[in-house]
mmCIF file of the N, C-alpha and C atoms, coordinates in Angstrom:
data_MODEL
# 
_entry.id   MODEL 
# 
loop_
_atom_site.group_PDB 
_atom_site.id 
_atom_site.type_symbol 
_atom_site.label_atom_id 
_atom_site.label_alt_id 
_atom_site.label_comp_id 
_atom_site.label_asym_id 
_atom_site.label_entity_id 
_atom_site.label_seq_id 
_atom_site.pdbx_PDB_ins_code 
_atom_site.Cartn_x 
_atom_site.Cartn_y 
_atom_site.Cartn_z 
_atom_site.occupancy 
_atom_site.B_iso_or_equiv 
_atom_site.pdbx_formal_charge 
_atom_site.auth_seq_id 
_atom_site.auth_comp_id 
_atom_site.auth_asym_id 
_atom_site.auth_atom_id 
_atom_site.pdbx_PDB_model_num 
ATOM 1   N N  . UNK A 1 1  ? 87.330  -208.151 -61.696 1.00 0.00 ? 1  UNK A N  1 
ATOM 2   C CA . UNK A 1 1  ? 88.566  -207.681 -62.180 1.00 0.00 ? 1  UNK A CA 1 
ATOM 3   C C  . UNK A 1 1  ? 89.128  -208.913 -63.786 1.00 0.00 ? 1  UNK A C  1 
ATOM 4   N N  . UNK A 1 2  ? 89.879  -208.243 -64.479 1.00 0.00 ? 2  UNK A N  1 
ATOM 5   C CA . UNK A 1 2  ? 90.608  -209.254 -64.973 1.00 0.00 ? 2  UNK A CA 1 
ATOM 6   C C  . UNK A 1 2  ? 92.136  -208.993 -65.374 1.00 0.00 ? 2  UNK A C  1 
ATOM 7   N N  . UNK A 1 3  ? 93.039  -209.958 -65.477 1.00 0.00 ? 3  UNK A N  1 
ATOM 8   C CA . UNK A 1 3  ? 94.186  -210.179 -65.946 1.00 0.00 ? 3  UNK A CA 1 
ATOM 9   C C  . UNK A 1 3  ? 94.994  -210.243 -66.849 1.00 0.00 ? 3  UNK A C  1 
ATOM 10  N N  . UNK A 1 4  ? 95.584  -210.037 -67.849 1.00 0.00 ? 4  UNK A N  1 
ATOM 11  C CA . UNK A 1 4  ? 95.491  -210.528 -68.902 1.00 0.00 ? 4  UNK A CA 1 
ATOM 12  C C  . UNK A 1 4  ? 96.631  -211.370 -69.255 1.00 0.00 ? 4  UNK A C  1 
ATOM 13  N N  . UNK A 1 5  ? 96.937  -212.875 -69.442 1.00 0.00 ? 5  UNK A N  1 
ATOM 14  C CA . UNK A 1 5  ? 98.038  -213.594 -69.773 1.00 0.00 ? 5  UNK A CA 1 
ATOM 15  C C  . UNK A 1 5  ? 98.316  -213.074 -70.715 1.00 0.00 ? 5  UNK A C  1 
ATOM 16  N N  . UNK A 1 6  ? 99.575  -213.381 -69.894 1.00 0.00 ? 6  UNK A N  1 
ATOM 17  C CA . UNK A 1 6  ? 100.809 -213.145 -70.944 1.00 0.00 ? 6  UNK A CA 1 
ATOM 18  C C  . UNK A 1 6  ? 100.905 -214.211 -72.651 1.00 0.00 ? 6  UNK A C  1 
ATOM 19  N N  . UNK A 1 7  ? 101.636 -213.498 -73.258 1.00 0.00 ? 7  UNK A N  1 
ATOM 20  C CA . UNK A 1 7  ? 102.358 -215.048 -74.143 1.00 0.00 ? 7  UNK A CA 1 
ATOM 21  C C  . UNK A 1 7  ? 101.897 -216.048 -74.256 1.00 0.00 ? 7  UNK A C  1 
ATOM 22  N N  . UNK A 1 8  ? 101.909 -217.204 -75.112 1.00 0.00 ? 8  UNK A N  1 
ATOM 23  C CA . UNK A 1 8  ? 102.478 -218.199 -74.752 1.00 0.00 ? 8  UNK A CA 1 
ATOM 24  C C  . UNK A 1 8  ? 102.025 -218.684 -73.307 1.00 0.00 ? 8  UNK A C  1 
ATOM 25  N N  . UNK A 1 9  ? 100.862 -218.315 -73.138 1.00 0.00 ? 9  UNK A N  1 
ATOM 26  C CA . UNK A 1 9  ? 100.430 -218.740 -71.869 1.00 0.00 ? 9  UNK A CA 1 
ATOM 27  C C  . UNK A 1 9  ? 99.338  -219.993 -71.677 1.00 0.00 ? 9  UNK A C  1 
ATOM 28  N N  . UNK A 1 10 ? 99.047  -221.271 -71.224 1.00 0.00 ? 10 UNK A N  1 
ATOM 29  C CA . UNK A 1 10 ? 97.978  -221.710 -71.451 1.00 0.00 ? 10 UNK A CA 1 
ATOM 30  C C  . UNK A 1 10 ? 97.101  -222.114 -70.724 1.00 0.00 ? 10 UNK A C  1 
ATOM 31  N N  . UNK A 1 11 ? 96.220  -222.407 -70.476 1.00 0.00 ? 11 UNK A N  1 
ATOM 32  C CA . UNK A 1 11 ? 95.375  -222.806 -69.059 1.00 0.00 ? 11 UNK A CA 1 
ATOM 33  C C  . UNK A 1 11 ? 95.887  -224.655 -68.883 1.00 0.00 ? 11 UNK A C  1 
ATOM 34  N N  . UNK A 1 12 ? 95.401  -225.078 -67.429 1.00 0.00 ? 12 UNK A N  1 
ATOM 35  C CA . UNK A 1 12 ? 96.005  -226.391 -67.727 1.00 0.00 ? 12 UNK A CA 1 
ATOM 36  C C  . UNK A 1 12 ? 94.839  -227.339 -68.628 1.00 0.00 ? 12 UNK A C  1 
ATOM 37  N N  . UNK A 1 13 ? 93.875  -226.802 -69.193 1.00 0.00 ? 13 UNK A N  1 
ATOM 38  C CA . UNK A 1 13 ? 93.442  -227.974 -70.252 1.00 0.00 ? 13 UNK A CA 1 
ATOM 39  C C  . UNK A 1 13 ? 94.130  -227.647 -71.646 1.00 0.00 ? 13 UNK A C  1 
ATOM 40  N N  . UNK A 1 14 ? 95.397  -226.740 -71.805 1.00 0.00 ? 14 UNK A N  1 
ATOM 41  C CA . UNK A 1 14 ? 96.205  -226.445 -72.850 1.00 0.00 ? 14 UNK A CA 1 
ATOM 42  C C  . UNK A 1 14 ? 95.294  -225.542 -73.407 1.00 0.00 ? 14 UNK A C  1 
ATOM 43  N N  . UNK A 1 15 ? 94.589  -224.476 -73.279 1.00 0.00 ? 15 UNK A N  1 
ATOM 44  C CA . UNK A 1 15 ? 93.413  -223.881 -74.339 1.00 0.00 ? 15 UNK A CA 1 
ATOM 45  C C  . UNK A 1 15 ? 94.612  -222.169 -74.083 1.00 0.00 ? 15 UNK A C  1 
ATOM 46  N N  . UNK A 1 16 ? 94.537  -222.239 -75.731 1.00 0.00 ? 16 UNK A N  1 
ATOM 47  C CA . UNK A 1 16 ? 95.900  -220.550 -75.616 1.00 0.00 ? 16 UNK A CA 1 
ATOM 48  C C  . UNK A 1 16 ? 95.346  -219.329 -76.651 1.00 0.00 ? 16 UNK A C  1 
ATOM 49  N N  . UNK A 1 17 ? 96.151  -218.708 -76.618 1.00 0.00 ? 17 UNK A N  1 
ATOM 50  C CA . UNK A 1 17 ? 95.467  -217.447 -78.116 1.00 0.00 ? 17 UNK A CA 1 
ATOM 51  C C  . UNK A 1 17 ? 96.127  -218.386 -78.908 1.00 0.00 ? 17 UNK A C  1 
ATOM 52  N N  . UNK A 1 18 ? 95.239  -218.640 -79.924 1.00 0.00 ? 18 UNK A N  1 
ATOM 53  C CA . UNK A 1 18 ? 95.294  -219.764 -81.224 1.00 0.00 ? 18 UNK A CA 1 
ATOM 54  C C  . UNK A 1 18 ? 94.531  -220.904 -80.930 1.00 0.00 ? 18 UNK A C  1 
ATOM 55  N N  . UNK A 1 19 ? 94.077  -221.046 -80.057 1.00 0.00 ? 19 UNK A N  1 
ATOM 56  C CA . UNK A 1 19 ? 93.217  -222.571 -79.701 1.00 0.00 ? 19 UNK A CA 1 
ATOM 57  C C  . UNK A 1 19 ? 91.502  -222.416 -80.484 1.00 0.00 ? 19 UNK A C  1 
ATOM 58  N N  . UNK A 1 20 ? 90.666  -222.954 -81.366 1.00 0.00 ? 20 UNK A N  1 
ATOM 59  C CA . UNK A 1 20 ? 89.504  -222.441 -82.220 1.00 0.00 ? 20 UNK A CA 1 
ATOM 60  C C  . UNK A 1 20 ? 88.414  -222.629 -80.572 1.00 0.00 ? 20 UNK A C  1 
ATOM 61  N N  . UNK A 1 21 ? 87.231  -221.900 -81.081 1.00 0.00 ? 21 UNK A N  1 
ATOM 62  C CA . UNK A 1 21 ? 86.000  -222.119 -80.491 1.00 0.00 ? 21 UNK A CA 1 
ATOM 63  C C  . UNK A 1 21 ? 85.607  -223.223 -79.977 1.00 0.00 ? 21 UNK A C  1 
ATOM 64  N N  . UNK A 1 22 ? 85.822  -224.383 -81.002 1.00 0.00 ? 22 UNK A N  1 
ATOM 65  C CA . UNK A 1 22 ? 85.378  -225.781 -81.108 1.00 0.00 ? 22 UNK A CA 1 
ATOM 66  C C  . UNK A 1 22 ? 86.311  -225.838 -79.513 1.00 0.00 ? 22 UNK A C  1 
ATOM 67  N N  . UNK A 1 23 ? 87.592  -226.414 -79.676 1.00 0.00 ? 23 UNK A N  1 
ATOM 68  C CA . UNK A 1 23 ? 88.505  -226.573 -78.462 1.00 0.00 ? 23 UNK A CA 1 
ATOM 69  C C  . UNK A 1 23 ? 88.257  -226.423 -77.083 1.00 0.00 ? 23 UNK A C  1 
ATOM 70  N N  . UNK A 1 24 ? 88.116  -224.635 -77.067 1.00 0.00 ? 24 UNK A N  1 
ATOM 71  C CA . UNK A 1 24 ? 87.682  -223.778 -76.259 1.00 0.00 ? 24 UNK A CA 1 
ATOM 72  C C  . UNK A 1 24 ? 86.107  -225.244 -75.173 1.00 0.00 ? 24 UNK A C  1 
ATOM 73  N N  . UNK A 1 25 ? 85.229  -224.853 -75.954 1.00 0.00 ? 25 UNK A N  1 
ATOM 74  C CA . UNK A 1 25 ? 84.675  -225.544 -76.134 1.00 0.00 ? 25 UNK A CA 1 
ATOM 75  C C  . UNK A 1 25 ? 84.178  -227.047 -75.602 1.00 0.00 ? 25 UNK A C  1 
ATOM 76  N N  . UNK A 1 26 ? 84.960  -228.026 -75.772 1.00 0.00 ? 26 UNK A N  1 
ATOM 77  C CA . UNK A 1 26 ? 85.160  -229.026 -75.248 1.00 0.00 ? 26 UNK A CA 1 
ATOM 78  C C  . UNK A 1 26 ? 85.654  -228.504 -74.371 1.00 0.00 ? 26 UNK A C  1 
ATOM 79  N N  . UNK A 1 27 ? 86.802  -228.125 -74.026 1.00 0.00 ? 27 UNK A N  1 
ATOM 80  C CA . UNK A 1 27 ? 87.456  -228.417 -72.742 1.00 0.00 ? 27 UNK A CA 1 
ATOM 81  C C  . UNK A 1 27 ? 86.843  -227.738 -71.462 1.00 0.00 ? 27 UNK A C  1 
ATOM 82  N N  . UNK A 1 28 ? 85.752  -226.701 -71.708 1.00 0.00 ? 28 UNK A N  1 
ATOM 83  C CA . UNK A 1 28 ? 84.780  -226.013 -70.519 1.00 0.00 ? 28 UNK A CA 1 
ATOM 84  C C  . UNK A 1 28 ? 83.869  -226.203 -70.865 1.00 0.00 ? 28 UNK A C  1 
ATOM 85  N N  . UNK A 1 29 ? 82.990  -227.176 -70.410 1.00 0.00 ? 29 UNK A N  1 
ATOM 86  C CA . UNK A 1 29 ? 81.441  -227.766 -70.283 1.00 0.00 ? 29 UNK A CA 1 
ATOM 87  C C  . UNK A 1 29 ? 80.864  -226.389 -69.710 1.00 0.00 ? 29 UNK A C  1 
ATOM 88  N N  . UNK A 1 30 ? 81.072  -225.560 -68.710 1.00 0.00 ? 30 UNK A N  1 
ATOM 89  C CA . UNK A 1 30 ? 80.249  -225.069 -68.187 1.00 0.00 ? 30 UNK A CA 1 
ATOM 90  C C  . UNK A 1 30 ? 80.344  -223.183 -68.900 1.00 0.00 ? 30 UNK A C  1 
ATOM 91  N N  . UNK A 1 31 ? 81.096  -223.225 -70.085 1.00 0.00 ? 31 UNK A N  1 
ATOM 92  C CA . UNK A 1 31 ? 80.527  -221.350 -70.292 1.00 0.00 ? 31 UNK A CA 1 
ATOM 93  C C  . UNK A 1 31 ? 79.950  -221.021 -70.804 1.00 0.00 ? 31 UNK A C  1 
ATOM 94  N N  . UNK A 1 32 ? 79.842  -219.050 -69.803 1.00 0.00 ? 32 UNK A N  1 
ATOM 95  C CA . UNK A 1 32 ? 78.798  -218.624 -70.154 1.00 0.00 ? 32 UNK A CA 1 
ATOM 96  C C  . UNK A 1 32 ? 79.550  -217.315 -71.138 1.00 0.00 ? 32 UNK A C  1 
ATOM 97  N N  . UNK A 1 33 ? 78.265  -216.779 -71.619 1.00 0.00 ? 33 UNK A N  1 
ATOM 98  C CA . UNK A 1 33 ? 78.533  -215.594 -72.548 1.00 0.00 ? 33 UNK A CA 1 
ATOM 99  C C  . UNK A 1 33 ? 78.173  -215.978 -74.237 1.00 0.00 ? 33 UNK A C  1 
ATOM 100 N N  . UNK A 1 34 ? 78.709  -215.205 -74.812 1.00 0.00 ? 34 UNK A N  1 
ATOM 101 C CA . UNK A 1 34 ? 78.483  -215.458 -76.326 1.00 0.00 ? 34 UNK A CA 1 
ATOM 102 C C  . UNK A 1 34 ? 79.999  -214.949 -77.035 1.00 0.00 ? 34 UNK A C  1 
ATOM 103 N N  . UNK A 1 35 ? 80.328  -215.842 -78.525 1.00 0.00 ? 35 UNK A N  1 
ATOM 104 C CA . UNK A 1 35 ? 81.515  -216.004 -78.815 1.00 0.00 ? 35 UNK A CA 1 
ATOM 105 C C  . UNK A 1 35 ? 82.224  -213.989 -79.142 1.00 0.00 ? 35 UNK A C  1 
ATOM 106 N N  . UNK A 1 36 ? 80.938  -213.632 -79.674 1.00 0.00 ? 36 UNK A N  1 
ATOM 107 C CA . UNK A 1 36 ? 80.868  -211.671 -80.249 1.00 0.00 ? 36 UNK A CA 1 
ATOM 108 C C  . UNK A 1 36 ? 81.557  -211.175 -78.961 1.00 0.00 ? 36 UNK A C  1 
ATOM 109 N N  . UNK A 1 37 ? 81.593  -212.277 -77.916 1.00 0.00 ? 37 UNK A N  1 
ATOM 110 C CA . UNK A 1 37 ? 81.637  -210.676 -77.160 1.00 0.00 ? 37 UNK A CA 1 
ATOM 111 C C  . UNK A 1 37 ? 82.897  -211.679 -75.432 1.00 0.00 ? 37 UNK A C  1 
ATOM 112 N N  . UNK A 1 38 ? 82.410  -212.517 -75.762 1.00 0.00 ? 38 UNK A N  1 
ATOM 113 C CA . UNK A 1 38 ? 83.426  -213.203 -75.054 1.00 0.00 ? 38 UNK A CA 1 
ATOM 114 C C  . UNK A 1 38 ? 82.796  -214.553 -74.171 1.00 0.00 ? 38 UNK A C  1 
ATOM 115 N N  . UNK A 1 39 ? 83.529  -215.732 -74.183 1.00 0.00 ? 39 UNK A N  1 
ATOM 116 C CA . UNK A 1 39 ? 83.054  -216.600 -73.343 1.00 0.00 ? 39 UNK A CA 1 
ATOM 117 C C  . UNK A 1 39 ? 83.620  -216.652 -72.289 1.00 0.00 ? 39 UNK A C  1 
ATOM 118 N N  . UNK A 1 40 ? 83.027  -217.399 -71.103 1.00 0.00 ? 40 UNK A N  1 
ATOM 119 C CA . UNK A 1 40 ? 83.357  -217.514 -69.682 1.00 0.00 ? 40 UNK A CA 1 
ATOM 120 C C  . UNK A 1 40 ? 83.321  -218.266 -69.208 1.00 0.00 ? 40 UNK A C  1 
ATOM 121 N N  . UNK A 1 41 ? 84.391  -219.374 -68.411 1.00 0.00 ? 41 UNK A N  1 
ATOM 122 C CA . UNK A 1 41 ? 84.439  -220.269 -67.859 1.00 0.00 ? 41 UNK A CA 1 
ATOM 123 C C  . UNK A 1 41 ? 85.449  -220.487 -66.478 1.00 0.00 ? 41 UNK A C  1 
ATOM 124 N N  . UNK A 1 42 ? 84.673  -221.399 -65.476 1.00 0.00 ? 42 UNK A N  1 
ATOM 125 C CA . UNK A 1 42 ? 84.845  -220.952 -64.111 1.00 0.00 ? 42 UNK A CA 1 
ATOM 126 C C  . UNK A 1 42 ? 86.342  -222.240 -64.469 1.00 0.00 ? 42 UNK A C  1 
ATOM 127 N N  . UNK A 1 43 ? 86.720  -220.802 -63.186 1.00 0.00 ? 43 UNK A N  1 
ATOM 128 C CA . UNK A 1 43 ? 88.747  -221.627 -63.227 1.00 0.00 ? 43 UNK A CA 1 
ATOM 129 C C  . UNK A 1 43 ? 88.330  -222.923 -61.713 1.00 0.00 ? 43 UNK A C  1 
ATOM 130 N N  . UNK A 1 44 ? 87.727  -222.522 -61.064 1.00 0.00 ? 44 UNK A N  1 
ATOM 131 C CA . UNK A 1 44 ? 87.871  -223.221 -59.420 1.00 0.00 ? 44 UNK A CA 1 
ATOM 132 C C  . UNK A 1 44 ? 86.886  -223.519 -59.426 1.00 0.00 ? 44 UNK A C  1 
ATOM 133 N N  . UNK A 1 45 ? 86.906  -224.765 -58.841 1.00 0.00 ? 45 UNK A N  1 
ATOM 134 C CA . UNK A 1 45 ? 84.693  -225.110 -58.129 1.00 0.00 ? 45 UNK A CA 1 
ATOM 135 C C  . UNK A 1 45 ? 84.886  -224.394 -56.635 1.00 0.00 ? 45 UNK A C  1 
ATOM 136 N N  . UNK A 1 46 ? 83.733  -223.866 -56.299 1.00 0.00 ? 46 UNK A N  1 
ATOM 137 C CA . UNK A 1 46 ? 83.696  -223.445 -55.299 1.00 0.00 ? 46 UNK A CA 1 
ATOM 138 C C  . UNK A 1 46 ? 84.269  -222.162 -54.678 1.00 0.00 ? 46 UNK A C  1 
ATOM 139 N N  . UNK A 1 47 ? 84.921  -221.446 -55.998 1.00 0.00 ? 47 UNK A N  1 
ATOM 140 C CA . UNK A 1 47 ? 84.948  -220.042 -55.834 1.00 0.00 ? 47 UNK A CA 1 
ATOM 141 C C  . UNK A 1 47 ? 84.681  -218.951 -57.196 1.00 0.00 ? 47 UNK A C  1 
ATOM 142 N N  . UNK A 1 48 ? 84.900  -217.859 -56.660 1.00 0.00 ? 48 UNK A N  1 
ATOM 143 C CA . UNK A 1 48 ? 85.114  -216.921 -58.413 1.00 0.00 ? 48 UNK A CA 1 
ATOM 144 C C  . UNK A 1 48 ? 85.953  -216.449 -58.968 1.00 0.00 ? 48 UNK A C  1 
ATOM 145 N N  . UNK A 1 49 ? 86.761  -217.303 -59.030 1.00 0.00 ? 49 UNK A N  1 
ATOM 146 C CA . UNK A 1 49 ? 87.731  -217.037 -60.308 1.00 0.00 ? 49 UNK A CA 1 
ATOM 147 C C  . UNK A 1 49 ? 87.704  -217.586 -61.536 1.00 0.00 ? 49 UNK A C  1 
ATOM 148 N N  . UNK A 1 50 ? 87.699  -217.457 -62.935 1.00 0.00 ? 50 UNK A N  1 
ATOM 149 C CA . UNK A 1 50 ? 87.423  -217.591 -63.974 1.00 0.00 ? 50 UNK A CA 1 
ATOM 150 C C  . UNK A 1 50 ? 88.498  -217.384 -65.159 1.00 0.00 ? 50 UNK A C  1 
ATOM 151 N N  . UNK A 1 51 ? 88.033  -217.918 -66.193 1.00 0.00 ? 51 UNK A N  1 
ATOM 152 C CA . UNK A 1 51 ? 88.917  -217.749 -67.840 1.00 0.00 ? 51 UNK A CA 1 
ATOM 153 C C  . UNK A 1 51 ? 87.792  -216.739 -68.343 1.00 0.00 ? 51 UNK A C  1 
ATOM 154 N N  . UNK A 1 52 ? 88.513  -216.009 -68.828 1.00 0.00 ? 52 UNK A N  1 
ATOM 155 C CA . UNK A 1 52 ? 87.910  -215.468 -70.017 1.00 0.00 ? 52 UNK A CA 1 
ATOM 156 C C  . UNK A 1 52 ? 88.148  -215.012 -71.342 1.00 0.00 ? 52 UNK A C  1 
ATOM 157 N N  . UNK A 1 53 ? 88.080  -215.959 -72.445 1.00 0.00 ? 53 UNK A N  1 
ATOM 158 C CA . UNK A 1 53 ? 88.469  -215.922 -73.874 1.00 0.00 ? 53 UNK A CA 1 
ATOM 159 C C  . UNK A 1 53 ? 87.524  -215.226 -74.942 1.00 0.00 ? 53 UNK A C  1 
ATOM 160 N N  . UNK A 1 54 ? 88.302  -214.267 -75.597 1.00 0.00 ? 54 UNK A N  1 
ATOM 161 C CA . UNK A 1 54 ? 88.231  -213.553 -76.602 1.00 0.00 ? 54 UNK A CA 1 
ATOM 162 C C  . UNK A 1 54 ? 87.923  -214.170 -77.840 1.00 0.00 ? 54 UNK A C  1 
ATOM 163 N N  . UNK A 1 55 ? 88.061  -213.418 -78.736 1.00 0.00 ? 55 UNK A N  1 
ATOM 164 C CA . UNK A 1 55 ? 87.714  -214.770 -80.278 1.00 0.00 ? 55 UNK A CA 1 
ATOM 165 C C  . UNK A 1 55 ? 87.804  -213.585 -81.425 1.00 0.00 ? 55 UNK A C  1 
ATOM 166 N N  . UNK A 1 56 ? 88.572  -213.877 -82.865 1.00 0.00 ? 56 UNK A N  1 
ATOM 167 C CA . UNK A 1 56 ? 88.388  -212.896 -83.376 1.00 0.00 ? 56 UNK A CA 1 
ATOM 168 C C  . UNK A 1 56 ? 88.338  -214.464 -84.612 1.00 0.00 ? 56 UNK A C  1 
ATOM 169 N N  . UNK A 1 57 ? 87.738  -214.722 -85.812 1.00 0.00 ? 57 UNK A N  1 
ATOM 170 C CA . UNK A 1 57 ? 87.334  -215.489 -86.528 1.00 0.00 ? 57 UNK A CA 1 
ATOM 171 C C  . UNK A 1 57 ? 87.302  -216.925 -86.064 1.00 0.00 ? 57 UNK A C  1 
ATOM 172 N N  . UNK A 1 58 ? 86.782  -217.227 -85.165 1.00 0.00 ? 58 UNK A N  1 
ATOM 173 C CA . UNK A 1 58 ? 86.806  -218.300 -84.770 1.00 0.00 ? 58 UNK A CA 1 
ATOM 174 C C  . UNK A 1 58 ? 88.248  -218.659 -83.810 1.00 0.00 ? 58 UNK A C  1 
ATOM 175 N N  . UNK A 1 59 ? 88.834  -218.138 -83.401 1.00 0.00 ? 59 UNK A N  1 
ATOM 176 C CA . UNK A 1 59 ? 89.978  -218.662 -82.627 1.00 0.00 ? 59 UNK A CA 1 
ATOM 177 C C  . UNK A 1 59 ? 90.249  -217.366 -81.301 1.00 0.00 ? 59 UNK A C  1 
ATOM 178 N N  . UNK A 1 60 ? 90.687  -218.145 -80.163 1.00 0.00 ? 60 UNK A N  1 
ATOM 179 C CA . UNK A 1 60 ? 91.185  -217.017 -78.881 1.00 0.00 ? 60 UNK A CA 1 
ATOM 180 C C  . UNK A 1 60 ? 92.412  -216.201 -79.421 1.00 0.00 ? 60 UNK A C  1 
ATOM 181 N N  . UNK A 1 61 ? 91.897  -215.002 -79.305 1.00 0.00 ? 61 UNK A N  1 
ATOM 182 C CA . UNK A 1 61 ? 93.176  -213.688 -79.407 1.00 0.00 ? 61 UNK A CA 1 
ATOM 183 C C  . UNK A 1 61 ? 93.475  -212.901 -78.269 1.00 0.00 ? 61 UNK A C  1 
ATOM 184 N N  . UNK A 1 62 ? 93.148  -213.517 -77.057 1.00 0.00 ? 62 UNK A N  1 
ATOM 185 C CA . UNK A 1 62 ? 92.982  -212.647 -75.724 1.00 0.00 ? 62 UNK A CA 1 
ATOM 186 C C  . UNK A 1 62 ? 92.243  -213.773 -74.656 1.00 0.00 ? 62 UNK A C  1 
ATOM 187 N N  . UNK A 1 63 ? 93.572  -213.906 -73.598 1.00 0.00 ? 63 UNK A N  1 
ATOM 188 C CA . UNK A 1 63 ? 93.035  -214.671 -72.405 1.00 0.00 ? 63 UNK A CA 1 
ATOM 189 C C  . UNK A 1 63 ? 93.112  -213.982 -71.325 1.00 0.00 ? 63 UNK A C  1 
ATOM 190 N N  . UNK A 1 64 ? 92.357  -214.417 -70.662 1.00 0.00 ? 64 UNK A N  1 
ATOM 191 C CA . UNK A 1 64 ? 91.735  -213.112 -68.983 1.00 0.00 ? 64 UNK A CA 1 
ATOM 192 C C  . UNK A 1 64 ? 91.861  -214.425 -67.972 1.00 0.00 ? 64 UNK A C  1 
ATOM 193 N N  . UNK A 1 65 ? 92.569  -214.092 -67.340 1.00 0.00 ? 65 UNK A N  1 
ATOM 194 C CA . UNK A 1 65 ? 92.075  -214.816 -65.423 1.00 0.00 ? 65 UNK A CA 1 
ATOM 195 C C  . UNK A 1 65 ? 91.376  -213.698 -64.736 1.00 0.00 ? 65 UNK A C  1 
ATOM 196 N N  . UNK A 1 66 ? 90.263  -214.041 -63.950 1.00 0.00 ? 66 UNK A N  1 
ATOM 197 C CA . UNK A 1 66 ? 89.515  -212.731 -63.309 1.00 0.00 ? 66 UNK A CA 1 
ATOM 198 C C  . UNK A 1 66 ? 88.927  -213.406 -62.209 1.00 0.00 ? 66 UNK A C  1 
ATOM 199 N N  . UNK A 1 67 ? 88.180  -212.568 -61.359 1.00 0.00 ? 67 UNK A N  1 
ATOM 200 C CA . UNK A 1 67 ? 87.384  -212.537 -60.306 1.00 0.00 ? 67 UNK A CA 1 
ATOM 201 C C  . UNK A 1 67 ? 85.700  -212.221 -60.879 1.00 0.00 ? 67 UNK A C  1 
ATOM 202 N N  . UNK A 1 68 ? 85.076  -213.281 -60.360 1.00 0.00 ? 68 UNK A N  1 
ATOM 203 C CA . UNK A 1 68 ? 83.429  -212.512 -60.969 1.00 0.00 ? 68 UNK A CA 1 
ATOM 204 C C  . UNK A 1 68 ? 83.316  -210.957 -59.938 1.00 0.00 ? 68 UNK A C  1 
ATOM 205 N N  . UNK A 1 69 ? 84.108  -211.494 -58.757 1.00 0.00 ? 69 UNK A N  1 
ATOM 206 C CA . UNK A 1 69 ? 83.414  -210.450 -57.592 1.00 0.00 ? 69 UNK A CA 1 
ATOM 207 C C  . UNK A 1 69 ? 85.034  -209.467 -56.983 1.00 0.00 ? 69 UNK A C  1 
ATOM 208 N N  . UNK A 1 70 ? 85.551  -208.902 -56.828 1.00 0.00 ? 70 UNK A N  1 
ATOM 209 C CA . UNK A 1 70 ? 86.640  -208.220 -56.782 1.00 0.00 ? 70 UNK A CA 1 
ATOM 210 C C  . UNK A 1 70 ? 86.691  -207.306 -55.213 1.00 0.00 ? 70 UNK A C  1 
ATOM 211 N N  . UNK A 1 71 ? 87.062  -208.193 -54.139 1.00 0.00 ? 71 UNK A N  1 
ATOM 212 C CA . UNK A 1 71 ? 87.586  -207.060 -53.245 1.00 0.00 ? 71 UNK A CA 1 
ATOM 213 C C  . UNK A 1 71 ? 88.657  -205.916 -52.417 1.00 0.00 ? 71 UNK A C  1 
ATOM 214 N N  . UNK A 1 72 ? 88.261  -204.981 -52.670 1.00 0.00 ? 72 UNK A N  1 
ATOM 215 C CA . UNK A 1 72 ? 89.517  -204.074 -53.243 1.00 0.00 ? 72 UNK A CA 1 
ATOM 216 C C  . UNK A 1 72 ? 89.429  -203.126 -52.109 1.00 0.00 ? 72 UNK A C  1 
ATOM 217 N N  . UNK A 1 73 ? 88.936  -203.462 -50.468 1.00 0.00 ? 73 UNK A N  1 
ATOM 218 C CA . UNK A 1 73 ? 88.861  -202.721 -49.759 1.00 0.00 ? 73 UNK A CA 1 
ATOM 219 C C  . UNK A 1 73 ? 89.533  -203.003 -48.297 1.00 0.00 ? 73 UNK A C  1 
# 
């Protein structure tokens, strides 16, 4: 489950829509995924929350906050 970040919101590390791929890579050493489909970074140690970054032409165009597992029950 993911929730889109509102316009103008940044992560505590300063990543926001418009940040470059290099800035995201510098801010998060634990990135997973691929720039063409999205990069994922852990949000907090010890839980399954994460950031999801989508790119176009080398810049973030969408930022999401989510969990790798959702308990909807």
